[in-house]
KEKE-3310 file (N, C-alpha, C; in steps of 0.2 Angstrom, whole numbers, plus 5000, padded with zeros to 4 digits):
npx = (5073:5063:5068:5080:5098:5108:5125:5129:5120:5122:5133:5130:5119:5111:5105:5099:5092:5081:5064:5052:5040:5035:5021:5018:5010:4997:4990:4976:4968:4967:4958:4951:4956:4949:4939:4946:4955:4967:4974:4974:4983:4995:4998:5000:5010:5020:5024:5027:5038:5048:5049:5055:5066:5071:5070:5067:5058:5042:5032:5019:5014:5004:5007:4994:4985:4971:4959:4946:4943:4945:4935:4925:4922:4921:4909:4901:4904:4899:4885:4883:4885:4875:4864:4867:4875:4888:4898:4896:4904:4917:4925:4919:4931:4939:4933:4933:4946:4948:4941:4949:4960:4956:4950:4936:4919:4918:4914:4914:4926:4934:4931:4934:4948:4951:4946:4956:4967:4975:4976:4987:4997:4998:5004:4998:4985:4986:4991:4980:4969:4974:4969:4955:4953:4960:4952:4939:4943:4947:4934:4927:4935:4931:4918:4910:4900:4896:4885:4886:4899:4915:4917:4927:4937:4950:4953:4942:4946:4958:4953:4945:4954:4959:4966:4969:4964:4975:4982:4982:4990:4997:4999:5007:5009:5012:5010:5003:4993:4991:4986:4976:4967:4966:4969:4982:4984:4987:4986:4989:4987:4988:4994:4992:4997:4992:4980:4973:4965:4955:4950:4947:4936:4926:4924:4920:4908:4901:4903:4911:4923:4940:4950:4963:4967:4971:4963:4949:4948:4949:4937:4927:4928:4925:4912:4906:4908:4907:4893:4888)
npy = (5569:5584:5595:5595:5596:5607:5610:5623:5632:5630:5637:5650:5654:5655:5641:5640:5652:5650:5653:5650:5642:5638:5632:5625:5617:5608:5592:5586:5597:5597:5592:5576:5572:5576:5575:5565:5563:5569:5581:5587:5577:5577:5591:5592:5581:5586:5598:5593:5587:5596:5605:5597:5596:5609:5617:5631:5634:5642:5648:5645:5644:5644:5646:5648:5644:5652:5646:5648:5660:5671:5665:5667:5681:5686:5681:5688:5700:5700:5698:5711:5720:5716:5721:5735:5740:5739:5749:5748:5740:5747:5761:5778:5785:5775:5770:5780:5781:5768:5772:5781:5775:5763:5761:5763:5755:5753:5743:5731:5730:5730:5718:5710:5711:5708:5693:5688:5688:5701:5713:5713:5718:5731:5745:5754:5750:5740:5745:5753:5742:5735:5739:5737:5723:5717:5719:5715:5701:5696:5698:5688:5677:5676:5680:5674:5660:5642:5630:5636:5636:5642:5648:5644:5631:5629:5638:5633:5620:5624:5632:5622:5615:5623:5636:5652:5664:5674:5683:5691:5692:5702:5699:5688:5675:5675:5667:5659:5651:5656:5670:5665:5659:5668:5681:5682:5684:5676:5667:5668:5656:5655:5645:5646:5639:5637:5639:5631:5621:5624:5635:5626:5618:5628:5633:5622:5620:5632:5639:5650:5661:5662:5678:5690:5706:5713:5706:5707:5722:5724:5718:5724:5737:5732:5729:5741:5749:5740:5735:5719)
npz = (5571:5569:5562:5551:5555:5548:5543:5538:5543:5558:5558:5557:5564:5579:5587:5600:5600:5594:5592:5586:5577:5561:5553:5537:5530:5532:5530:5533:5529:5517:5501:5499:5511:5519:5535:5540:5555:5557:5560:5573:5579:5573:5574:5587:5590:5583:5590:5601:5598:5592:5604:5613:5606:5604:5617:5620:5611:5609:5602:5589:5574:5558:5542:5530:5515:5507:5501:5494:5494:5483:5475:5482:5484:5470:5466:5477:5471:5459:5461:5468:5457:5448:5455:5453:5463:5466:5470:5483:5490:5491:5500:5496:5492:5488:5478:5469:5467:5461:5449:5442:5438:5430:5415:5404:5408:5426:5434:5426:5420:5432:5438:5427:5427:5440:5440:5430:5435:5431:5438:5447:5438:5437:5448:5454:5454:5463:5474:5478:5480:5489:5504:5503:5499:5510:5521:5516:5515:5529:5533:5526:5532:5545:5546:5537:5535:5536:5540:5554:5556:5551:5535:5525:5522:5527:5538:5546:5549:5557:5568:5573:5579:5588:5586:5584:5572:5567:5559:5542:5527:5515:5498:5501:5493:5478:5467:5452:5457:5470:5467:5461:5470:5482:5479:5481:5496:5512:5526:5544:5557:5573:5586:5604:5616:5628:5627:5617:5619:5626:5617:5605:5611:5613:5600:5594:5601:5602:5591:5592:5586:5589:5588:5582:5586:5574:5565:5570:5569:5555:5553:5558:5551:5539:5541:5543:5532:5520:5512:5513)
capx = (5072:5060:5072:5086:5103:5112:5131:5130:5114:5125:5139:5127:5113:5112:5099:5096:5087:5075:5057:5045:5039:5028:5018:5017:5005:4994:4987:4970:4964:4966:4952:4953:4959:4943:4935:4952:4956:4975:4976:4975:4987:5001:5001:5003:5015:5026:5025:5030:5046:5051:5050:5060:5073:5072:5065:5066:5052:5035:5028:5017:5010:5003:5005:4991:4981:4963:4957:4939:4942:4943:4928:4917:4923:4920:4902:4898:4904:4894:4877:4882:4885:4868:4859:4869:4877:4895:4901:4895:4910:4921:4923:4918:4938:4943:4930:4935:4954:4950:4940:4953:4965:4952:4946:4929:4915:4921:4913:4914:4932:4937:4928:4939:4954:4953:4946:4962:4975:4980:4977:4994:5003:4997:5006:4993:4980:4989:4990:4972:4965:4976:4965:4947:4954:4962:4945:4935:4947:4946:4926:4928:4938:4928:4910:4906:4898:4894:4883:4888:4906:4919:4915:4934:4939:4957:4950:4937:4951:4963:4949:4943:4961:4960:4970:4967:4966:4980:4986:4982:4997:4997:5002:5012:5008:5010:5012:4997:4990:4990:4982:4969:4962:4965:4972:4991:4983:4988:4983:4992:4984:4993:4993:4993:4997:4988:4972:4971:4959:4948:4947:4944:4930:4921:4922:4915:4901:4896:4905:4914:4930:4946:4954:4968:4965:4971:4957:4944:4948:4948:4931:4923:4928:4921:4906:4904:4910:4904:4886:4888)
capy = (5576:5587:5600:5592:5601:5610:5613:5630:5635:5631:5642:5658:5656:5652:5638:5642:5658:5649:5652:5650:5638:5641:5625:5628:5615:5602:5588:5586:5602:5596:5588:5569:5569:5581:5571:5560:5567:5569:5587:5588:5572:5580:5596:5590:5577:5590:5603:5590:5585:5602:5608:5592:5598:5617:5619:5637:5636:5643:5651:5641:5646:5642:5650:5645:5647:5654:5642:5650:5668:5675:5663:5670:5688:5688:5680:5694:5706:5699:5700:5718:5723:5714:5725:5741:5741:5737:5754:5748:5736:5751:5768:5783:5786:5769:5768:5784:5779:5763:5773:5785:5769:5758:5763:5760:5753:5752:5737:5726:5730:5728:5710:5706:5712:5702:5686:5685:5692:5707:5717:5713:5720:5739:5745:5758:5746:5734:5749:5755:5737:5732:5740:5733:5716:5714:5720:5709:5693:5696:5696:5681:5671:5677:5681:5670:5654:5636:5627:5640:5638:5646:5645:5642:5625:5629:5641:5629:5615:5625:5633:5616:5613:5628:5641:5659:5669:5679:5688:5690:5695:5704:5697:5682:5671:5678:5662:5659:5648:5660:5674:5663:5657:5674:5687:5682:5683:5672:5669:5665:5654:5654:5641:5647:5632:5636:5640:5628:5616:5629:5637:5621:5616:5634:5634:5616:5620:5638:5642:5656:5662:5668:5681:5695:5713:5715:5703:5712:5728:5724:5715:5730:5741:5728:5729:5748:5751:5735:5731:5712)
capz = (5571:5564:5559:5551:5556:5543:5546:5537:5549:5564:5559:5555:5568:5586:5588:5606:5599:5589:5597:5583:5572:5556:5550:5530:5526:5537:5526:5534:5527:5508:5500:5499:5518:5525:5538:5543:5560:5557:5562:5580:5581:5569:5578:5595:5590:5580:5595:5607:5597:5591:5610:5615:5602:5605:5623:5621:5607:5612:5597:5585:5569:5552:5535:5527:5510:5509:5494:5491:5494:5477:5471:5486:5483:5463:5467:5479:5468:5454:5464:5468:5450:5445:5459:5452:5471:5466:5475:5490:5492:5492:5502:5490:5489:5485:5472:5465:5464:5456:5443:5438:5435:5425:5409:5403:5414:5432:5438:5423:5420:5438:5438:5422:5430:5446:5436:5426:5439:5426:5441:5449:5434:5439:5454:5456:5456:5468:5481:5480:5481:5496:5510:5504:5499:5516:5526:5515:5516:5536:5535:5524:5537:5552:5546:5531:5539:5534:5545:5558:5557:5546:5528:5524:5524:5530:5544:5551:5552:5562:5572:5577:5582:5595:5585:5583:5567:5568:5554:5537:5524:5508:5493:5503:5488:5470:5462:5448:5462:5475:5465:5458:5475:5487:5477:5485:5502:5516:5534:5550:5564:5580:5592:5610:5618:5635:5626:5612:5621:5628:5609:5602:5614:5614:5594:5593:5605:5601:5584:5592:5583:5592:5582:5584:5585:5568:5561:5572:5567:5549:5551:5560:5547:5533:5542:5543:5524:5514:5512:5509)
cpx = (5068:5063:5079:5092:5107:5119:5132:5126:5120:5130:5136:5122:5114:5105:5096:5092:5081:5069:5052:5046:5033:5026:5016:5011:5003:4989:4978:4965:4963:4961:4955:4954:4953:4939:4941:4956:4964:4978:4979:4981:4994:5002:5003:5010:5021:5028:5029:5038:5050:5052:5056:5067:5077:5067:5064:5060:5046:5030:5026:5012:5008:5005:5001:4986:4974:4960:4951:4939:4939:4936:4922:4917:4919:4912:4899:4897:4900:4886:4878:4882:4877:4862:4862:4871:4885:4899:4901:4900:4916:4919:4922:4926:4941:4939:4932:4942:4954:4947:4945:4960:4963:4950:4941:4925:4919:4920:4915:4922:4937:4936:4933:4945:4955:4951:4952:4969:4979:4979:4984:5000:5002:4999:5001:4986:4981:4989:4983:4967:4967:4971:4958:4948:4955:4957:4940:4938:4946:4940:4926:4930:4934:4921:4906:4905:4895:4891:4885:4895:4909:4918:4921:4936:4945:4956:4946:4941:4955:4958:4947:4949:4963:4964:4966:4968:4969:4981:4983:4989:4996:5001:5009:5013:5006:5011:5004:4992:4987:4985:4976:4965:4961:4968:4980:4989:4984:4988:4989:4988:4987:4990:4996:4992:4992:4982:4970:4965:4953:4946:4944:4935:4923:4919:4917:4908:4897:4898:4908:4921:4935:4949:4957:4965:4966:4966:4951:4943:4946:4939:4926:4923:4925:4914:4902:4905:4905:4897:4885:4881)
cpy = (5578:5592:5596:5597:5602:5613:5620:5634:5636:5636:5649:5660:5651:5649:5639:5648:5656:5648:5651:5645:5639:5633:5629:5625:5608:5598:5587:5592:5601:5591:5582:5566:5571:5573:5566:5565:5567:5576:5588:5583:5575:5586:5595:5586:5582:5595:5600:5588:5591:5606:5604:5594:5605:5618:5626:5639:5637:5647:5646:5643:5642:5648:5647:5648:5648:5652:5645:5657:5671:5672:5666:5677:5690:5686:5684:5700:5706:5700:5707:5722:5721:5719:5732:5744:5740:5742:5753:5743:5741:5757:5772:5785:5781:5769:5774:5783:5774:5766:5778:5780:5765:5763:5759:5759:5750:5745:5730:5726:5728:5720:5706:5706:5708:5695:5684:5686:5697:5712:5719:5717:5729:5740:5749:5755:5741:5739:5750:5749:5734:5733:5736:5726:5713:5715:5714:5701:5693:5694:5689:5676:5671:5678:5677:5663:5649:5632:5630:5639:5641:5642:5642:5637:5625:5633:5635:5624:5619:5629:5627:5613:5618:5633:5648:5662:5674:5685:5686:5694:5695:5702:5693:5677:5674:5674:5662:5656:5652:5666:5671:5660:5663:5679:5687:5682:5677:5673:5663:5663:5652:5650:5643:5642:5631:5638:5636:5624:5620:5632:5632:5619:5622:5634:5628:5616:5625:5641:5649:5656:5666:5671:5687:5701:5715:5712:5707:5718:5729:5722:5720:5735:5739:5730:5736:5751:5746:5732:5725:5709)
cpz = (5567:5559:5558:5551:5550:5545:5545:5542:5556:5564:5559:5560:5574:5589:5595:5606:5596:5594:5594:5577:5568:5553:5542:5528:5530:5532:5526:5530:5519:5507:5498:5506:5523:5527:5542:5549:5562:5561:5568:5583:5578:5573:5584:5595:5587:5586:5599:5605:5596:5598:5614:5612:5603:5612:5623:5616:5610:5608:5591:5579:5563:5548:5530:5520:5512:5503:5491:5492:5488:5474:5475:5485:5475:5463:5471:5474:5461:5455:5465:5461:5447:5449:5458:5459:5472:5470:5482:5494:5495:5496:5495:5487:5486:5477:5465:5462:5459:5449:5440:5436:5430:5420:5406:5409:5420:5434:5434:5422:5426:5439:5434:5425:5436:5444:5434:5429:5436:5432:5445:5443:5435:5446:5457:5458:5463:5475:5482:5482:5487:5503:5510:5503:5506:5521:5524:5516:5524:5537:5533:5529:5543:5552:5541:5534:5535:5539:5553:5561:5552:5539:5525:5526:5529:5538:5548:5553:5558:5568:5577:5581:5588:5593:5585:5577:5568:5564:5547:5531:5517:5503:5495:5498:5481:5465:5458:5453:5467:5474:5463:5463:5480:5484:5481:5492:5507:5523:5538:5555:5568:5584:5598:5614:5625:5633:5621:5614:5622:5621:5606:5605:5612:5605:5591:5596:5602:5594:5585:5590:5586:5586:5585:5584:5577:5564:5564:5570:5559:5548:5552:5555:5539:5536:5543:5536:5520:5516:5509:5510)
residu = (ALA:ILE:VAL:ARG:LYS:ASP:PRO:SER:LEU:GLU:MET:THR:GLU:ASP:VAL:ASN:LYS:ILE:THR:THR:ALA:ILE:PHE:TYR:SER:ILE:SER:SER:SER:GLN:ARG:GLY:LEU:GLN:GLY:VAL:GLU:LEU:GLY:THR:TYR:LEU:ILE:LYS:ARG:VAL:VAL:LYS:GLU:LEU:GLN:ALA:GLU:PHE:PRO:GLN:MET:ASN:GLN:PHE:SER:SER:LEU:SER:PRO:ILE:PRO:ASP:PHE:LYS:LYS:TRP:LEU:LEU:GLY:THR:PHE:ASN:ASN:LYS:VAL:LYS:GLU:GLU:LYS:SER:ASN:GLN:ILE:PHE:THR:GLU:LEU:GLU:PHE:LYS:GLU:ILE:GLN:ASP:ILE:ILE:GLU:GLY:PRO:VAL:SER:GLU:ARG:LEU:HIS:HIS:LEU:LEU:SER:ASN:ASN:GLU:TRP:VAL:LYS:SER:ASP:LYS:LEU:VAL:ARG:VAL:LEU:GLU:THR:PRO:LEU:MET:ARG:LEU:CYS:ALA:TRP:TYR:LEU:TYR:GLY:GLU:LYS:HIS:ARG:GLY:GLY:ALA:LEU:ASP:PRO:VAL:ALA:ASN:PHE:HIS:LEU:GLN:ASN:GLY:ALA:VAL:ILE:TRP:ARG:ILE:ASN:TRP:LEU:ALA:ASP:THR:SER:SER:ARG:GLY:LEU:SER:SER:SER:PHE:GLY:ILE:MET:ALA:ASN:TYR:ARG:TYR:LEU:LEU:GLU:ASP:THR:ASN:ARG:ASN:SER:VAL:GLN:TYR:LEU:ARG:THR:ARG:HIS:ILE:GLU:ALA:SER:GLU:GLN:ILE:LEU:SER:LEU:VAL:ALA:GLN:CYS:GLN:THR:ILE:SER:LYS:LEU)
# end
């Protein structure tokens, strides 16, 4: 069985009401296994076995890291600082709120705080940065490209397998690794079983990315606000 039965679970939860499975990690997206076509096979096999064990299960999604988002954003931020256009990443209100919190030269101090993860120690800065970092992350996943496909390797992996960029989650991984790779943001890639084959073929042929309303709304905001 994919899910090991726990006697204590059976006493507290009706397994007949379990409708959703979350895939936390899939090995093919990891360095060293890139190019090894395990992903589709593993996903289909796991889905098949889960549905045999839990026939009512019909929602499948990943909870995935965004490994290079921080690296990309700090590089973009550096370029804007050199061009003296760092405020173009934020709205006027966001930039002013950041300015009110940070002492000293805003761009240099903000870059430093983002680089060493010190920003999470300030509740005010966490609150102010949530909106801009979320829309920039949505843009990174949806809009930044490598050879026509998604720049992010994990996004590219799931999109090739027919998933939809479904949701991004603020401070979902506040470990040192999570903060250092993506400011703690994680992504859900949802597998709508009736659409996965079509989505996969469409992405491989035309590089079209399927995304939810949340992602598309954040992308639209980024295109309007941030001059990348």
